[in-house]
C-alpha angles and dihedrals in degrees: 000000000000111000114238136155118230119220098215136036126196124216110176106298092344121095122190115203125198118212136160089268098052137270126334119201120202135171133200142061136302108299096013120062129154116202150166123245120257100235112109096005101096138077128226105218104208108274092337104087132241117349117181124181127187136165120209120209128001130298137160115252115253119245104219119193107258134204134198112294110272093006110111117185104210123206111273113258096232123182115249108228105197090075107092094185101053141013096247121207116204120233105225142160124230121260106301091232087062087061095091132149120187090221089063105029096111093050088046091054094050093047092048091046092052093043090059096049114109117257109246088199088067098036095047092039088051094050089049090050092051092048089044090053090055091049091050091052090048103040107018120213094001090053092049090053091048091045091051094049090048092050093051095046094048090049090049091049090049091048091051092049092044085054090078104009093064094035134113109187121210122181126189129197101179126210117235097264097046092044090053093049092048093048085052088052095049090045089051089048092051088055091055093048089059088070112117089223135026124184138184111213108221098182146347144188148165121280108254108215148349093276093053088045090058093045090052100051096259096305120154094200131040123210132191109211137165132199113258136176137237121203145129121284148129128227110259093248095052121081109189137162089232124063104209134206113270135196129201102217108172111288094352134073120207121210116192105208120176096265106021144021108239115209115204118189115172104312097334127090131210131180136224118192114217091240087059096046122097120195115189125172137181138173111258130190115231126190099225113213093164128061113308115241115241095244098046120120109227109210101175147340134248135179123261086234109019132186122234089264090055096255124122119280105238093202089075118078116223090017102172140175117262127189131257110221131195112225134173116247116203121199114199112190136156137192089245099058112285112139117162129153120205132180127204125198090220128065132230102031103102098064096063088048093053094043091053090047087054091050088052093051089056093044106047121073132197119291138219128194128222123207121269113253109251114258 
């Protein structure tokens, strides 16, 4: 996906416009808009360019569970009992509310507050459906038609109100070095998305004994993995002039914004600064009992049930040869609790991404936020 910065962001009736002199905010409908001038209503985020944050509508601040500064309590690495062939250990991040960064704490509190607000689209849609059901019982088909229309209109009105009531606006105008680093990150990310197969590793463990070794094609280590997806997306409550790379990693989704990695789990947000992010990678051999991805590098063969000497165990019927593939494993960690393991079917894609993340860590600075001008 080509990287570009939009010059405006809409949130309900409000529009935020980016210009050389700052941010302008207007409200209205097409052909009739009332706004406030841009000067004085923007924030320079260290060396990272313009960074502007605004909440629209009210909302009670979230009260995230906190721990002592610098003391992250990672998720306990518990054995998983239902695997008979290995003592599996789960790969798991800490609680997302422990992923704090003082530079982004206000933004996190706003996002968490907005995320916890009730969706009026559901509330009003539910009320409309209830009234519609009563109309159907009393007036038959005419009532059903009227109730269906009322439900759709109510849900649409709720979604329109949610468009700015549950919105946090963040706008970027990146300086040259930060924009170059972020473009490199998105280009490297595009390279990873081209992998024919992408997995998230949920757990892994050493094979217990010889019988388990035979059952698992001679593997010494067992992994439990699930297919996952990479793409470009924003959380529903975040309105931004940049659509960032996103990774679905188990119960969390990672959003790689220009100055921070936002972590969403359920309806709660955490933040990982690029200077706190570690990306390590290595080539890993995987005995592929499933279909082989089209871009995988096959480096050997083994038997589905081997003998100690590597030959086939004749006691097993339909004992066939299966390929050994070379994949790229990527480990994402941070000092505040991120811990995710990914696997790509293609090689050589993690290093450019990691190098671009390091460049971003060096180019972006800390950020502040000024109050949104009263509309």
